[in-house]
C-alpha positions in Angstrom: 17.3 3.2 2.4 14.3 3.5 0.5 14.0 2.4 -2.5 10.2 3.6 -5.0 10.5 3.2 -9.1 8.5 6.4 -9.0 11.0 9.3 -8.8 8.6 12.0 -8.1 8.1 10.2 -5.3 11.9 9.8 -4.1 12.3 13.1 -5.1 9.2 14.1 -2.3 10.3 11.3 0.3 14.6 12.1 0.1 13.6 16.5 1.0 10.9 14.7 3.4 13.5 12.9 5.2 15.8 15.7 5.5 14.0 18.6 6.5 11.4 16.9 8.8 13.5 13.7 10.6 17.3 15.0 9.7 17.6 11.0 8.3 20.3 10.3 6.0 18.5 7.6 3.7 19.3 6.5 0.7 17.2 6.5 -2.3 17.0 4.4 -5.1 14.7 4.5 -7.7 14.3 1.3 -9.0 12.0 -1.5 -9.5 11.8 -4.2 -6.6 12.2 -7.6 -8.5 14.4 -5.3 -9.9 17.0 -5.3 -7.2 18.8 -8.2 -5.4 18.4 -7.7 -1.3 21.3 -9.2 0.9 20.2 -10.3 4.2 21.6 -7.0 6.3 18.4 -5.4 7.5 16.6 -5.5 10.8 13.2 -3.7 9.3 11.5 -3.6 6.3 8.7 -1.8 5.5 6.4 -2.0 2.6 3.6 -0.2 2.3 0.9 0.4 -0.5 2.3 -1.8 -3.2 1.9 -5.8 -3.3 -1.9 -4.6 -4.4 -0.1 -3.4 -7.6 2.2 -6.1 -7.9 1.0 -9.3 -10.6 3.6 -12.0 -9.0 2.7 -10.8 -4.8 4.5 -14.2 -4.0 6.8 -13.6 -5.6 7.9 -9.7 -4.8 7.1 -10.7 -0.7 9.7 -13.5 -1.0 12.0 -11.4 -2.7 11.5 -8.6 -0.1 12.1 -10.8 2.5 15.2 -12.3 1.8 16.7 -8.3 3.0 16.0 -9.4 6.2 18.8 -10.6 8.9 17.7 -13.8 10.8 15.6 -12.3 12.9 14.5 -9.3 11.0 11.0 -8.8 10.6 8.8 -7.8 7.4 6.1 -4.6 7.8 3.3 -4.9 4.9 1.2 -2.8 4.8 -2.1 -2.7 1.7 -5.4 -2.4 1.2 -9.0 -3.9 1.0 -10.8 -2.3 -1.2 -13.7 -3.8 -0.9 -13.6 -1.9 2.4 -14.3 1.8 1.5 -17.4 3.6 2.3 -19.4 6.7 2.1 -21.8 7.7 4.8 -24.9 9.2 3.2 -24.3 6.1 0.7 -23.2 8.0 -3.2 -24.3 6.5 -7.0 -20.7 8.5 -7.4 -18.7 7.0 -4.8 -19.6 4.0 -5.5 -19.2 4.2 -9.0 -15.9 5.2 -8.7 -15.1 2.5 -5.9 -16.5 -0.2 -9.1 -14.3 2.0 -11.6 -10.6 1.3 -9.4 -11.6 -2.2 -8.5 -12.6 -3.4 -12.5 -9.4 -0.8 -13.7 -7.5 -3.0 -11.1 -8.4 -6.3 -11.8 -7.8 -5.6 -15.4 -3.6 -4.8 -15.0 -4.2 -8.3 -13.2 -3.8 -6.9 -9.3 -5.8 -7.1 -7.4 -7.9 -4.6 -5.1 -8.6 -6.3 -2.7 -5.8 -8.0 -1.7 -5.3 -6.7 2.3 -6.4 -10.2 4.0 -4.3 -12.1 2.1 -1.3 -10.7 3.2 -0.5 -12.7 6.7 -0.6 -15.8 4.2 2.0 -14.4 1.5 3.9 -13.2 4.7 4.2 -17.1 6.2 4.8 -18.6 2.0 7.6 -16.0 2.3 9.0 -18.1 4.8 7.9 -15.4 7.8 6.5 -17.1 11.3 5.4 -15.3 14.1 3.2 -13.1 11.7 0.7 -10.6 13.0 -2.0 -8.4 11.9 -3.8 -5.6 12.4 -6.7 -3.9 10.8 -7.3 0.2 10.5 -9.2 2.6 8.5 -9.4 6.2 8.2 -12.2 8.1 7.2 -13.1 11.9 7.7 -15.9 14.1 8.0 -14.6 17.7 8.0 -12.7 19.1 5.2 -9.5 20.3 6.4 -7.5 19.1 8.2 -6.0 15.5 8.5 -9.4 14.5 7.9 -10.4 16.6 4.7 -7.0 15.3 3.3 -8.3 12.1 3.6 -11.9 12.6 1.8 -9.3 14.5 -0.8 -7.8 11.4 -2.2 -10.6 9.8 -3.7 -11.4 12.8 -7.1 -7.3 12.1 -6.9 -7.2 8.5 -7.0 -9.7 8.7 -10.1 -8.3 11.4 -12.1 -5.1 9.0 -11.8 -6.4 6.0 -13.1 -8.5 7.9 -15.7 -6.6 7.5 -18.6 -6.9 3.0 -17.6 -10.4 3.1 -16.5 -10.6 4.7 -20.2 -8.4 2.7 -22.1 -9.6 -0.5 -21.3 -12.9 0.8 -22.0 -14.4 0.6 -18.8 -16.0 4.6 -18.3 -15.5 7.3 -21.1 -13.4 10.6 -19.9 -16.7 12.4 -19.9 -18.1 10.8 -17.5 -14.9 10.0 -15.7 -14.7 14.0 -15.3 -17.9 14.6 -13.5 -17.5 11.7 -11.3 -14.8 13.6 -10.1 -16.2 16.9 -9.9 -19.3 14.9 -7.6 -15.8 13.5 -5.1 -14.4 16.7 -4.7 -18.1 17.3 -4.2 -18.1 15.3 -1.5 -14.8 16.1 0.1 -15.7 19.6 0.4 -19.5 18.6 2.2 -18.8 18.3 6.2 -21.7 16.2 6.3 -20.4 13.2 4.3 -18.4 10.8 5.8 -15.7 9.4 3.6 -13.3 6.1 4.3 -9.9 5.7 3.2 -10.3 1.6 1.7 -9.4 -0.3 5.0 -5.6 -0.8 5.4 -4.5 -4.2 6.8 -0.8 -4.2 8.5 0.6 -7.6 8.8 4.1 -8.1 10.1 6.3 -11.0 10.9 9.7 -12.6 11.5 12.8 -14.5 9.8 13.7 -17.4 11.5 16.5 -17.5 13.6 18.4 -21.0 13.1 19.6 -21.9 16.4 23.0 -24.5 16.1 24.0 -25.8 19.4 27.5 -27.8 20.0 29.1 -29.3 22.5 30.6 -26.0 24.2 27.8 -23.5 23.6 24.6 -22.6 22.7 24.7 -20.0 19.9 22.3 -17.8 17.4 23.9 -18.2 14.3 
């Protein structure tokens, strides 16, 4: 089962599941905080969600409620402070600054990645593990080209918020987007996605021993 509050993303996911994997996935448009989860899932996977919430502890705890005993919760999220451009570029640095300030203005955390292990522990998970990955690109083609294009596309997506919060003018953002597109097409420039922290933890299994046997409940 997949949940997202963006109907466009739901439509794309449904199409890709049917076309590429032939999976029978049930998709729902909705808000995680408004969704009741019965403890029936072996795996719950959450990607790039907690960074956008104002109450990540509450969201993590609610999601963990959907796990069966022994089930695993997997969470991936960003640490925007780990973004980089080589050679350094003023427009890129300004983009990182605007994204960070716009997120914080909404009460979100653009650097939540390193907090994930503690959030899973607070949600009742045990055997928590962590890994860090960071996609990067230099060539403007293929997968690397897609990674490089994330920067101007992201800035376009947050433009309204940045202008509404008076963090930048529309004219400045348009100029920054143009420069970020130039960097994306420049095969001598290395651009990196924000660091991605991958965290996982398991719902505890209660062991109950009777006079006759030892069993897991």
